[in-house]
C-alpha positions as semicolon CSV with decimal commas, in nm:
position;residue;x (nm);y (nm);z (nm)
1;M;-0,426;0,557;3,115
2;D;-0,169;0,612;3,413
3;I;0,195;0,402;3,342
4;A;0,410;0,376;3,679
5;G;0,660;0,582;3,709
6;E;0,579;0,845;3,441
7;K;0,436;1,193;3,480
8;T;0,110;1,226;3,331
9;L;-0,089;1,553;3,260
10;R;-0,506;1,484;3,121
11;P;-0,593;1,674;2,833
12;E;-0,920;1,702;2,973
13;H;-0,799;1,910;3,300
14;T;-0,606;2,172;3,085
15;E;-0,931;2,408;3,149
16;G;-0,997;2,602;3,451
17;P;-0,777;2,812;3,696
18;K;-0,594;2,554;3,869
19;A;-0,473;2,344;3,586
20;Q;-0,422;2,633;3,398
21;Q;-0,154;2,712;3,656
22;L;-0,005;2,379;3,620
23;V;-0,020;2,382;3,232
24;E;0,194;2,738;3,220
25;E;0,414;2,575;3,444
26;A;0,457;2,278;3,220
27;I;0,510;2,465;2,903
28;R;0,770;2,741;3,069
29;H;0,985;2,437;3,206
30;G;0,961;2,262;2,849
31;S;0,818;1,968;2,972
32;V;0,495;2,008;2,753
33;D;0,528;2,121;2,404
34;E;0,246;2,411;2,381
35;R;0,129;2,277;2,029
36;I;0,092;1,946;2,175
37;L;-0,160;2,102;2,451
38;K;-0,306;2,270;2,116
39;H;-0,379;1,987;1,947
40;S;-0,512;1,766;2,218
41;H;-0,843;1,860;2,188
42;D;-0,926;1,769;1,887
43;A;-0,847;1,328;1,957
44;D;-0,854;1,014;1,779
45;E;-1,205;0,813;1,724
46;A;-0,995;0,549;1,958
47;L;-1,052;0,794;2,240
48;K;-1,410;0,718;2,220
49;A;-1,445;0,389;2,285
50;F;-1,215;0,467;2,665
51;A;-1,527;0,719;2,761
52;G;-1,590;0,609;3,157
53;H;-1,268;0,449;3,188
54;E;-1,068;0,748;3,244
55;G;-0,770;0,652;3,520
56;Q;-0,799;0,327;3,510
57;V;-0,506;0,101;3,402
58;I;-0,628;-0,162;3,146
59;E;-0,396;-0,460;3,111
60;I;-0,265;-0,694;2,855
61;D;-0,070;-0,979;2,954
62;E;0,067;-1,155;2,705
63;A;-0,121;-1,463;2,701
64;T;-0,489;-1,211;2,616
65;N;-0,253;-1,061;2,359
66;K;-0,146;-1,383;2,185
67;A;-0,530;-1,505;2,186
68;L;-0,680;-1,130;2,065
69;L;-0,408;-1,130;1,778
70;R;-0,519;-1,524;1,645
71;K;-0,894;-1,384;1,625
72;I;-0,828;-1,126;1,487
73;D;-0,597;-1,284;1,201
74;W;-0,848;-1,539;1,165
75;N;-1,082;-1,315;1,115
76;L;-0,907;-1,000;0,920
77;I;-0,656;-1,262;0,776
78;P;-0,886;-1,547;0,608
79;A;-1,107;-1,288;0,560
80;S;-0,807;-1,115;0,371
81;T;-0,725;-1,466;0,187
82;V;-1,092;-1,473;0,087
83;I;-1,161;-1,083;0,033
84;M;-0,896;-0,865;0,100
85;C;-0,618;-1,026;-0,001
86;V;-0,831;-1,177;-0,339
87;V;-0,914;-0,820;-0,409
88;Y;-0,613;-0,715;-0,367
89;G;-0,499;-0,977;-0,655
90;L;-0,785;-0,888;-0,883
91;N;-0,650;-0,527;-0,859
92;Y;-0,331;-0,591;-0,986
93;L;-0,476;-0,843;-1,228
94;D;-0,726;-0,585;-1,390
95;K;-0,393;-0,367;-1,458
96;T;-0,208;-0,639;-1,600
97;T;-0,532;-0,803;-1,829
98;L;-0,399;-0,538;-2,083
99;S;-0,092;-0,706;-2,112
100;Y;-0,243;-1,038;-2,161
101;A;-0,476;-0,920;-2,414
102;S;-0,210;-0,717;-2,578
103;V;-0,038;-1,080;-2,743
104;M;-0,483;-1,204;-2,741
105;G;-0,573;-0,945;-3,041
106;I;-0,671;-0,653;-2,905
107;K;-0,447;-0,417;-3,100
108;N;-0,567;-0,533;-3,424
109;D;-0,967;-0,558;-3,260
110;I;-0,997;-0,242;-3,180
111;H;-0,723;-0,088;-3,413
112;I;-0,468;0,095;-3,224
113;D;-0,099;0,143;-3,267
114;A;0,218;0,075;-3,044
115;G;0,208;0,420;-2,964
116;Q;-0,123;0,393;-2,873
117;Y;-0,106;0,073;-2,656
118;S;0,195;0,251;-2,468
119;W;-0,102;0,538;-2,390
120;L;-0,303;0,287;-2,251
121;G;-0,092;0,174;-1,990
122;S;-0,059;0,522;-1,847
123;M;-0,411;0,618;-1,873
124;F;-0,481;0,431;-1,612
125;Y;-0,258;0,633;-1,390
126;F;-0,398;0,946;-1,481
127;G;-0,739;0,866;-1,332
128;Y;-0,558;0,706;-1,019
129;L;-0,387;1,020;-1,026
130;G;-0,662;1,278;-1,046
131;F;-0,829;1,088;-0,764
132;E;-0,529;1,038;-0,570
133;Y;-0,579;1,291;-0,282
134;P;-0,987;1,325;-0,344
135;T;-1,033;0,972;-0,257
136;N;-0,774;0,934;0,052
137;R;-0,956;1,188;0,221
138;L;-1,283;1,018;0,174
139;L;-1,110;0,730;0,306
140;Q;-1,039;0,969;0,612
141;R;-1,379;1,115;0,594
142;L;-1,613;0,816;0,546
143;P;-1,638;0,441;0,707
144;L;-1,304;0,283;0,584
145;G;-1,467;-0,051;0,502
146;K;-1,781;0,046;0,316
147;Y;-1,616;0,323;0,066
148;S;-1,370;0,077;0,030
149;A;-1,589;-0,172;-0,083
150;F;-1,817;0,051;-0,290
151;N;-1,482;0,159;-0,508
152;I;-1,422;-0,208;-0,535
153;M;-1,752;-0,290;-0,702
154;M;-1,739;0,001;-0,889
155;W;-1,400;-0,068;-1,055
156;G;-1,538;-0,459;-1,135
157;L;-1,787;-0,284;-1,320
158;V;-1,581;-0,064;-1,484
159;L;-1,352;-0,357;-1,631
160;S;-1,605;-0,554;-1,712
161;C;-1,708;-0,292;-2,014
162;F;-1,403;-0,331;-2,129
163;A;-1,560;-0,657;-2,312
164;A;-1,812;-0,381;-2,530
165;V;-1,517;-0,122;-2,608
166;E;-1,464;-0,107;-3,030
167;N;-1,202;0,132;-3,061
168;Y;-0,905;0,338;-2,902
169;G;-1,157;0,639;-2,730
170;G;-1,356;0,367;-2,545
171;A;-1,040;0,211;-2,449
172;V;-0,862;0,511;-2,298
173;T;-1,261;0,618;-2,131
174;I;-1,237;0,241;-1,955
175;R;-0,865;0,275;-1,857
176;F;-0,928;0,647;-1,659
177;F;-1,222;0,545;-1,495
178;L;-1,051;0,249;-1,363
179;G;-0,755;0,431;-1,252
180;V;-1,035;0,656;-1,078
181;F;-1,240;0,357;-0,850
182;E;-0,861;0,162;-0,798
183;A;-0,731;0,451;-0,608
184;A;-0,914;0,424;-0,290
185;V;-0,758;0,037;-0,285
186;T;-0,425;0,022;-0,195
187;P;-0,409;0,354;0,095
188;G;-0,760;0,167;0,261
189;F;-0,593;-0,156;0,275
190;A;-0,309;0,043;0,430
191;L;-0,489;0,191;0,668
192;L;-0,708;-0,143;0,773
193;T;-0,387;-0,297;0,854
194;S;-0,264;0,006;1,051
195;Q;-0,608;0,013;1,281
196;W;-0,566;-0,305;1,359
197;Y;-0,197;-0,481;1,414
198;T;0,085;-0,302;1,594
199;K;0,374;-0,184;1,427
200;S;0,605;-0,545;1,487
201;E;0,302;-0,669;1,321
202;Q;0,214;-0,445;1,031
203;G;0,484;-0,572;0,751
204;T;0,437;-0,915;0,755
205;R;0,040;-0,871;0,710
206;T;0,100;-0,569;0,456
207;G;0,348;-0,848;0,281
208;I;0,060;-1,124;0,299
209;W;-0,194;-0,893;0,106
210;F;-0,032;-0,728;-0,115
211;S;0,176;-1,066;-0,185
212;F;-0,175;-1,170;-0,395
213;N;-0,027;-0,947;-0,674
214;G;0,214;-1,212;-0,744
215;W;-0,067;-1,506;-0,690
216;A;-0,273;-1,289;-0,964
217;Q;0,002;-1,284;-1,217
218;I;0,009;-1,713;-1,190
219;F;-0,339;-1,715;-1,155
220;G;-0,397;-1,458;-1,454
221;G;-0,159;-1,606;-1,681
222;L;-0,283;-1,933;-1,660
223;V;-0,657;-1,819;-1,745
224;A;-0,528;-1,656;-2,015
225;Y;-0,346;-1,937;-2,209
226;G;-0,643;-2,168;-2,103
227;I;-0,888;-1,879;-2,249
228;A;-0,655;-1,856;-2,515
229;K;-0,579;-2,212;-2,595
230;G;-0,929;-2,289;-2,574
231;V;-1,034;-2,046;-2,830
232;E;-0,772;-2,154;-3,090
233;H;-0,947;-2,547;-3,098
234;H;-1,332;-2,474;-3,024
235;G;-1,409;-2,110;-3,134
236;A;-1,610;-1,844;-2,931
237;A;-1,845;-1,624;-2,969
238;I;-1,631;-1,319;-2,896
239;A;-1,288;-1,221;-2,872
240;P;-1,091;-1,439;-2,596
241;W;-0,920;-1,112;-2,432
242;K;-1,311;-0,952;-2,401
243;I;-1,360;-1,328;-2,189
244;V;-1,064;-1,210;-1,976
245;F;-1,182;-0,853;-1,937
246;L;-1,513;-1,023;-1,830
247;V;-1,440;-1,287;-1,621
248;T;-1,222;-1,085;-1,401
249;G;-1,422;-0,738;-1,386
250;L;-1,757;-0,958;-1,246
251;L;-1,531;-1,164;-0,944
252;T;-1,404;-0,846;-0,875
253;F;-1,781;-0,632;-0,836
254;A;-1,917;-1,028;-0,657
255;M;-1,582;-0,944;-0,417
256;G;-1,671;-0,621;-0,362
257;V;-1,977;-0,750;-0,242
258;I;-1,854;-0,952;0,030
259;F;-1,625;-0,690;0,125
260;W;-1,902;-0,434;0,202
261;F;-2,036;-0,676;0,441
262;V;-1,794;-0,895;0,603
263;V;-1,462;-0,629;0,660
264;P;-1,552;-0,350;0,951
265;D;-1,479;-0,016;0,973
266;N;-1,273;-0,061;1,254
267;Q;-1,250;-0,223;1,596
268;M;-1,555;-0,060;1,725
269;N;-1,791;-0,221;1,478
270;A;-1,675;-0,528;1,438
271;R;-1,885;-0,788;1,486
272;W;-1,666;-1,065;1,539
273;L;-1,590;-0,902;1,873
274;K;-1,715;-0,874;2,184
275;P;-1,766;-0,541;2,368
276;E;-1,464;-0,602;2,576
277;E;-1,269;-0,767;2,296
278;R;-1,302;-0,396;2,125
279;L;-1,138;-0,238;2,410
280;L;-0,867;-0,443;2,399
281;A;-0,797;-0,474;2,022
282;I;-0,742;-0,073;2,041
283;E;-0,556;-0,110;2,355
284;R;-0,302;-0,331;2,186
285;I;-0,188;-0,089;1,933
286;R;-0,141;0,150;2,180
287;V;0,215;0,110;2,135
288;N;0,212;0,256;1,780
289;Q;0,127;0,607;1,899
290;Q;-0,186;0,589;1,660
291;G;-0,530;0,553;1,696
292;V;-0,799;0,429;1,417
293;G;-0,862;0,750;1,239
294;N;-0,956;1,103;1,358
295;K;-1,274;1,260;1,080
296;H;-1,155;1,610;1,093
297;W;-0,901;1,767;0,837
298;K;-0,632;1,961;0,993
299;M;-0,460;2,209;0,849
300;Y;-0,103;2,216;1,033
301;Q;-0,048;1,871;0,973
302;L;-0,122;1,896;0,580
303;R;0,148;2,172;0,593
304;E;0,341;1,951;0,785
305;A;0,337;1,653;0,574
306;L;0,447;1,863;0,297
307;T;0,779;2,005;0,452
308;D;0,901;1,654;0,612
309;P;1,215;1,537;0,406
310;L;1,059;1,197;0,549
311;S;0,697;1,288;0,305
312;W;0,895;1,340;-0,015
313;A;1,202;1,070;0,090
314;F;0,883;0,869;-0,009
315;F;0,753;1,024;-0,316
316;L;1,046;1,063;-0,469
317;Y;1,091;0,633;-0,369
318;A;0,756;0,550;-0,545
319;L;0,789;0,810;-0,829
320;V;1,153;0,663;-0,959
321;G;1,074;0,302;-0,860
322;D;0,784;0,286;-1,020
323;I;0,890;0,388;-1,387
324;P;1,029;0,068;-1,374
325;N;0,719;-0,121;-1,296
326;G;0,482;0,080;-1,555
327;G;0,717;-0,067;-1,793
328;I;0,744;-0,397;-1,673
329;S;0,372;-0,460;-1,559
330;N;0,207;-0,361;-1,921
331;F;0,480;-0,515;-2,174
332;F;0,627;-0,842;-1,968
333;S;0,383;-1,041;-2,179
334;L;0,562;-0,857;-2,524
335;L;0,889;-0,885;-2,301
336;I;0,863;-1,243;-2,282
337;Q;0,763;-1,292;-2,651
338;S;1,116;-1,072;-2,749
339;F;1,279;-1,334;-2,602
340;G;1,189;-1,582;-2,882
341;F;0,864;-1,726;-2,730
342;T;0,551;-1,726;-2,911
343;A;0,252;-1,532;-2,774
344;D;0,072;-1,826;-2,568
345;E;0,393;-1,928;-2,443
346;S;0,467;-1,569;-2,287
347;L;0,123;-1,613;-2,140
348;L;0,248;-1,918;-1,970
349;W;0,622;-1,835;-1,861
350;G;0,538;-1,508;-1,695
351;T;0,339;-1,692;-1,455
352;P;0,696;-1,789;-1,232
353;G;0,733;-1,421;-1,163
354;G;0,474;-1,458;-0,934
355;V;0,646;-1,711;-0,754
356;V;0,922;-1,463;-0,723
357;E;0,717;-1,161;-0,612
358;I;0,522;-1,386;-0,345
359;V;0,869;-1,558;-0,163
360;T;1,033;-1,214;-0,160
361;L;0,740;-1,041;-0,042
362;I;0,657;-1,263;0,285
363;V;0,992;-1,374;0,340
364;C;1,158;-1,035;0,347
365;L;0,913;-0,861;0,504
366;H;0,857;-1,132;0,767
367;L;1,254;-1,096;0,885
368;G;1,171;-0,699;0,833
369;D;0,943;-0,738;1,154
370;R;1,138;-0,978;1,307
371;Y;1,493;-0,816;1,335
372;N;1,317;-0,463;1,303
373;N;1,505;-0,396;0,974
374;R;1,218;-0,364;0,630
375;I;1,425;-0,119;0,506
376;L;1,784;-0,264;0,425
377;I;1,624;-0,664;0,440
378;S;1,383;-0,505;0,150
379;G;1,619;-0,315;0,002
380;S;1,797;-0,641;-0,081
381;C;1,571;-0,715;-0,331
382;L;1,679;-0,448;-0,539
383;L;1,983;-0,549;-0,641
384;I;1,800;-0,895;-0,709
385;S;1,646;-0,717;-0,935
386;I;1,903;-0,506;-1,080
387;L;2,135;-0,865;-1,114
388;G;1,801;-0,971;-1,326
389;M;1,766;-0,720;-1,583
390;A;2,135;-0,692;-1,619
391;L;2,076;-1,080;-1,711
392;I;1,805;-0,926;-1,976
393;I;2,006;-0,704;-2,135
394;G;2,368;-0,881;-2,182
395;L;2,352;-1,246;-2,251
396;P;2,291;-1,291;-2,577
397;K;1,953;-1,357;-2,810
398;S;2,031;-1,723;-2,840
399;N;2,007;-1,790;-2,439
400;P;1,630;-1,731;-2,422
401;N;1,621;-1,947;-2,096
402;G;1,870;-1,709;-1,890
403;R;1,705;-1,408;-2,030
404;L;1,354;-1,564;-1,907
405;G;1,551;-1,644;-1,560
406;G;1,632;-1,242;-1,546
407;Y;1,352;-1,108;-1,596
408;Y;1,193;-1,363;-1,272
409;L;1,496;-1,211;-1,102
410;T;1,328;-0,843;-1,163
411;Q;0,978;-0,932;-0,999
412;A;1,197;-0,902;-0,641
413;Q;1,112;-0,527;-0,714
414;A;0,830;-0,510;-0,557
415;T;0,939;-0,640;-0,234
416;P;1,071;-0,247;-0,093
417;F;0,817;-0,043;-0,260
418;V;0,591;-0,289;0,001
419;A;0,838;-0,214;0,293
420;L;0,781;0,157;0,216
421;L;0,414;0,136;0,165
422;S;0,397;-0,045;0,528
423;L;0,634;0,230;0,705
424;V;0,358;0,482;0,584
425;S;0,117;0,345;0,803
426;T;0,391;0,275;1,053
427;N;0,598;0,610;1,080
428;V;0,339;0,828;0,988
429;S;0,138;0,956;1,243
430;G;-0,204;1,228;1,275
431;Y;-0,487;1,135;1,058
432;T;-0,461;1,417;0,802
433;K;-0,109;1,386;0,779
434;K;-0,114;1,016;0,692
435;T;-0,368;1,015;0,446
436;T;-0,166;1,316;0,276
437;V;0,145;1,133;0,271
438;A;0,008;0,785;0,151
439;A;-0,167;1,050;-0,117
440;M;0,182;1,143;-0,240
441;Y;0,349;0,820;-0,222
442;L;0,078;0,680;-0,447
443;I;0,075;1,009;-0,705
444;G;0,452;0,934;-0,680
445;Y;0,318;0,566;-0,759
446;C;0,067;0,718;-1,060
447;V;0,335;0,961;-1,201
448;G;0,628;0,672;-1,239
449;N;0,385;0,377;-1,412
450;I;0,290;0,674;-1,630
451;I;0,644;0,799;-1,704
452;G;0,706;0,369;-1,731
453;P;0,504;0,240;-2,047
454;Q;0,636;0,570;-2,250
455;T;1,044;0,379;-2,214
456;F;0,960;0,093;-2,414
457;R;0,906;0,226;-2,750
458;G;0,902;0,008;-3,076
459;T;1,066;-0,276;-3,053
460;N;1,412;-0,250;-2,894
461;Y;1,340;-0,291;-2,572
462;V;1,704;-0,202;-2,449
463;P;1,727;0,168;-2,383
464;A;1,371;0,079;-2,101
465;E;1,628;-0,179;-1,997
466;I;1,943;0,043;-1,935
467;T;1,644;0,319;-1,769
468;I;1,528;0,061;-1,500
469;I;1,849;-0,018;-1,396
470;C;1,916;0,338;-1,375
471;C;1,580;0,413;-1,157
472;W;1,646;0,113;-0,911
473;G;2,012;0,206;-0,865
474;F;1,869;0,570;-0,734
475;N;1,604;0,334;-0,513
476;I;1,893;0,234;-0,287
477;F;2,000;0,549;-0,238
478;D;1,675;0,688;-0,108
479;L;1,616;0,390;0,118
480;L;1,964;0,467;0,271
481;F;1,835;0,826;0,298
482;I;1,529;0,688;0,476
483;Y;1,714;0,439;0,700
484;F;1,965;0,679;0,828
485;Y;1,726;1,017;0,881
486;C;1,451;0,781;1,110
487;K;1,723;0,647;1,321
488;Y;1,859;1,021;1,400
489;Q;1,507;1,106;1,457
490;N;1,469;0,856;1,742
491;K;1,807;0,949;1,875
492;K;1,647;1,278;1,901
493;K;1,344;1,153;2,061
494;A;1,499;0,976;2,319
495;A;1,702;1,265;2,425
496;I;1,365;1,444;2,504
497;R;1,173;1,164;2,680
498;A;1,536;1,123;2,925
499;R;1,509;1,466;3,048
500;P;1,390;1,435;3,399
501;D;1,097;1,740;3,344
502;Y;0,954;1,529;3,093
503;V;0,584;1,528;3,116
504;K;0,323;1,278;2,907
505;L;-0,074;1,359;2,829
506;E;-0,245;1,082;2,941
507;N;-0,385;0,872;2,615
508;Q;-0,125;1,079;2,422
509;E;-0,133;0,769;2,195
510;F;-0,465;0,859;2,064
511;L;-0,468;1,215;2,044
512;D;-0,419;1,218;1,715
513;L;-0,102;1,399;1,721
514;T;0,177;1,390;1,428
515;D;0,438;1,161;1,455
516;R;0,728;1,477;1,455
517;E;0,555;1,663;1,755
518;N;0,474;1,333;1,988
519;P;0,787;1,266;2,166
520;E;0,662;0,909;2,289
521;F;0,651;0,793;1,899
522;T;0,942;0,610;1,700
523;Y;1,034;0,516;1,369
524;R;1,028;0,185;1,248
525;V;1,323;0,117;1,005
């Protein structure tokens, strides 16, 4: 697709004697990087959609773009509301069912002590950690929607099996395989979002489906409280914590079946788009300088991912930031109980924390997209979380309501994590590199969540709470590094594009180039 006033060179025309002379001249003058020409012959899947349209200019006016975006939203977002969002809420709910079960009798029923309970909290992430890179490779290789649906169904079945657990060994096994199958969900959803939405739209949409963690916290707490009270007054054939696992597990499996039939793998097999709309849906994301996927594994992109400072900044944020998350998500019911509330009250009073997460996620990520500043706007939520934890530590035990309010403020911690998750999709290009960096980010997430529960030892949680504040303080500096590094890289790329001899390849956006090698790529902050 030629753009007026811009020099373009078609990659398919880089072979043959006449074209070779042009290529050599471009390389000699430095107007085209030799690596770009070398890597341009294994393009993104999106380029297949434009077969037969070479040289044509496909334009989308503002009205058409808005109409198409509405159609995508009303098919993906309600599909998300009913499927992607509900599934992601269940993803969080399934992890926190252990926290609910901790005050519903599971410790006594399967005969575990406090140390073993901490390891149950961590074991989920060992499975997640062990399978994170393989599952990201499979997300690249297999149909995205179908592979995600398979993992959702399997994790629902595994979670249901927790109701049959009778000892610590069985619980450890279930938690491990739960992590294996849930490892595909977050990177899969992030890839789906980057396939369908422009860079300026991705933060808000990621915030919408991730906010269902908060809805799950509200729903899960109310369901667990209702089950606990119902069993207390009317009795039940099985323990209340087993009912929680059965309900959430079977609901997850059912949503996985629906996901299989409703969520497309990409624009090219979306049944609710007309053929011409499929082409336009791909064209509208051209601005991303990314396509919809490349199934070939590329060693040079793996090397680039492992040597890119941005990759390691993402990794470190997830590693350090999820030490607090691992502790709080597994111990929040016990933490609230330690303020002086009863076990049943801890289930009920945990639910408002979900409201804080929902509001901060949607508001901050929407503002981040609107003002092109996801990093600093979302980073403000770390200050809110630090204030909340300081209230928990500093307020006396005679003020349980104040300490509970502090806990609610800590739930803002998810916002910068989600902002960076969206930026992995937005700011990393080249499909092998993108899946590698996504795996690194979620490996850091796993390691942090493995460490987190181990900081909560005994009944004195103050050392864990101080550790959490230190982790969030480190993450503020990490966010600042990412912000200024992206700004610096954008200036370098702008200087390259401003050179008078600069030449852009036709369809360069869809050649599966990495963010570092493509001068047209700009980083969002």
